[in-house]
C-alpha positions, 0 to 999 in steps of 0.5 A, spaced: 657 260 688 653 254 686 659 250 684 662 252 690 656 249 694 656 243 690 663 242 691 662 243 699 656 238 699 660 233 695 666 234 700 661 233 706 657 227 703 664 224 702 666 225 709 660 222 712 661 216 707 668 215 709 667 215 716 662 209 716 667 205 711 672 202 716 672 195 715 676 190 720 676 183 723 677 181 730 678 175 734 681 172 741 687 167 741 686 162 747 691 166 751 687 172 751 690 176 746 685 180 742 687 181 735 684 186 730 685 186 723 684 192 718 685 191 710 687 197 706 691 196 700 691 203 698 698 204 700 704 199 701 704 200 708 702 196 714 702 199 722 703 193 727 701 196 734 700 193 741 696 196 746 698 194 753 692 196 758 697 198 763 699 206 765 701 210 771 694 209 775 696 201 775 703 203 779 704 202 787 704 208 791 712 208 792 714 205 785 711 210 781 714 211 774 714 203 772 709 204 766 713 210 763 720 206 764 717 200 761 715 204 755 723 205 754 725 198 757 722 194 752 726 197 747 732 194 750 732 187 746 729 180 747 732 173 747 733 174 739 734 181 738 740 183 741 741 189 746 741 196 742 739 192 735 731 194 735 731 201 732 737 199 727 733 193 725 726 197 724 730 202 720 734 197 715 727 194 713 725 201 711 720 202 717 719 207 723 717 206 730 715 209 737 711 208 743 708 212 748 705 212 755 699 215 759 696 214 766 691 208 763 695 205 757 702 204 754 702 203 746 707 201 741 707 201 734 711 200 727 710 202 721 713 198 715 713 197 708 707 192 707 713 186 705 715 187 712 709 185 715 711 179 718 717 182 721 713 187 725 709 181 728 715 177 730 718 183 733 712 185 737 711 177 739 719 178 741 717 184 745 711 180 749 714 173 750 722 174 750 724 181 753 731 181 756 730 185 763 737 185 767 740 190 771 744 193 765 738 195 761 735 198 767 741 202 769 741 204 761 734 206 761 734 209 768 739 214 765 735 215 759 728 217 763 732 222 767 734 225 761 727 225 758 725 228 765 730 234 765 729 236 758 721 235 757 719 237 764 725 240 769 727 245 763 721 246 759 716 252 761 709 250 763 711 242 763 708 241 770 701 244 770 697 238 768 701 234 774 699 240 779 692 240 777 691 232 778 695 232 784 690 238 787 684 235 784 684 228 786 684 226 793 685 218 792 685 216 785 692 214 782 691 220 777 693 224 782 701 222 781 705 225 776 705 222 769 712 221 769 713 218 776 718 219 781 726 218 779 727 216 787 722 210 786 725 208 780 732 208 783 730 204 789 726 199 785 729 192 785 730 187 779 725 183 781 720 188 782 721 190 775 720 183 772 714 182 777 711 188 774 712 186 767 709 179 768 703 182 771 701 187 765 705 185 759 702 179 757 697 177 752 690 177 756 692 185 758 693 187 750 690 188 744 694 187 737 692 191 731 695 190 724 692 195 719 694 197 712 696 193 706 695 186 709 693 179 706 688 177 712 689 170 711 697 170 711 697 175 717 692 170 721 697 165 720 703 169 722 699 171 728 698 164 730 705 162 729 708 168 733 703 170 738 699 163 740 705 160 744 705 166 749 703 164 755 697 167 758 698 172 764 695 172 771 688 176 771 689 183 772 685 187 777 683 194 776 683 199 781 676 201 783 677 208 787 671 213 787 672 220 789 668 224 793 665 230 789 668 237 790 663 241 793 668 247 795 673 251 790 680 249 791 686 253 790 693 252 789 700 255 787 706 252 783 712 256 782 716 254 775 723 257 774 722 256 767 717 261 765 716 269 766 709 269 764 704 267 769 698 262 767 691 262 771 689 255 770 682 253 772 680 245 772 674 241 774 673 233 775 669 230 769 667 224 767 670 217 765 672 217 757 666 212 756 661 217 759 657 221 753 658 227 757 665 227 756 664 228 749 659 234 750 665 237 754 669 236 748 664 240 744 664 245 749 671 246 749 671 247 741 665 252 742 670 256 748 677 256 745 678 252 738 680 258 733 680 265 733 672 265 732 671 261 739 668 265 745 674 266 750 679 267 744 675 272 741 673 276 747 679 275 751 685 275 746 682 279 740 677 284 743 678 286 750 686 284 749 686 281 757 690 275 755 696 273 751 693 266 750 687 262 752 685 254 752 679 250 754 680 242 753 677 236 756 683 231 759 679 224 757 681 218 761 679 211 763 676 213 770 675 220 771 677 226 766 679 233 768 676 239 764 681 245 764 681 252 762 687 256 762 689 263 760 696 267 760 694 275 762 697 280 757 700 286 760 698 289 767 691 285 766 690 280 772 688 273 774 682 276 776 680 279 770 681 273 766 677 269 771 671 274 770 671 273 763 671 265 764 666 265 769 661 270 765 662 266 758 661 259 762 654 262 765 652 264 758 652 257 756 649 255 763 643 259 762 642 260 755 643 255 748 648 257 744 646 259 737 644 254 731 649 257 727 655 255 732 652 249 734 652 247 726 659 250 726 662 245 731 658 239 728 662 240 722 669 241 725 668 234 729 666 231 722 672 233 719 676 231 726 673 225 726 675 223 719 682 226 719 683 221 725 682 215 721 685 218 715 691 214 715 692 206 717 696 208 723 691 213 726 686 207 724 690 202 728 690 207 734 683 208 734 681 201 733 686 199 739 683 204 744 675 203 742 676 196 744 681 197 750 676 202 753 669 201 750 669 194 749 666 196 742 671 196 736 665 198 732 665 205 735 670 207 730 664 207 725 659 209 730 662 214 735 661 220 730 653 219 731 654 220 738 657 227 737 651 228 732 646 227 737 649 232 742 644 238 742 644 245 744 640 243 750 645 237 752 651 243 752 647 247 757 645 241 761 653 239 762 655 246 763 651 246 769 653 239 771 660 240 771 663 247 770 661 250 777 665 255 781 664 250 787 667 244 783 673 247 781 680 248 782 684 254 781 691 254 780 696 260 780 702 257 776 707 263 777 714 264 775 719 263 781 721 270 781 714 272 784 715 267 790 715 271 796 
């Protein structure tokens, strides 16, 4: 037993040390590109990543889906990379690559053997400087996006629940729009509109470049200067500034999904922006309510009372506003009212009392582990560095954010639950099978 405790202490102490040791350099090029370099010679791999600060919220009302579309379109080819050659070049060099889009940003990355660092930098510079945007590429990617929508949304169970939540919980903010956008909007857009969107957002002064892994710092700086400094600065990017009025009366909505047989009860609350400390407190509350079989909602609703097949709570963090979601799938003859009663009672317990010291410590330990796991690979570190700079303007948070979680007290948990998780502030979405449509 003593040996086990010693090992546990070493592991926890090691986690704390490792979490404080992400070293990096950062600087700006004259064209506004922010560069972050992280050297880790532990394995011969390098991640090259570019975060463009553009997402679904930056699109026009009748031209939605552009940012997700560009996630695909900017793989079409460049002035010096032939159409359809991007992925074969990466594979031939022993690398992998991918991209994803959110409502707030678009992220591209390659993972190469370290002897191909120059190639990764050149390719991302090509994507930024010389993308080929023409009718042929737009037509091809239009079909790709439509097929993705059919596969991942139209024919997948529960695929639209987040879109339906956002549509009903936001009144003015572009977050109310579907993340994938409208296929009709894409069909109606002209070539000139796509080119204008690219010229506005996919420019160095709206981007963060991260190179992480087995790199030579001085050599990397030279390659970055050679490839990226010649890219012209784009126009200033104006961010939206929309303030939503508080929700003061419970909202109700219904959505019918042809791909499900088991209905889902979804409750949602508008939550603060990702940079707000309260957003992190809500993450703590999520862990307490539904992370693991010993969590409050799972233990009560799934394990003990057996009224739910599944239950989950999480905070959807975003740049301007978040959404706190609690969802459950009723088991057998149990109803949404049964689920809602249990959810309400567990939230009230948090609002009226303090969680136990034991539960609080257990949650802190989980966050320590998750924090380290997020930065256990160079690709994870690259992503963290890009996001910390883009949204917090504080890249050093990669070494400091865990201290914010450590500082969250049981009193903070009670205060935040009282502030955000009230019935009059929420949306109740009945997510039902189409067969139940009257």
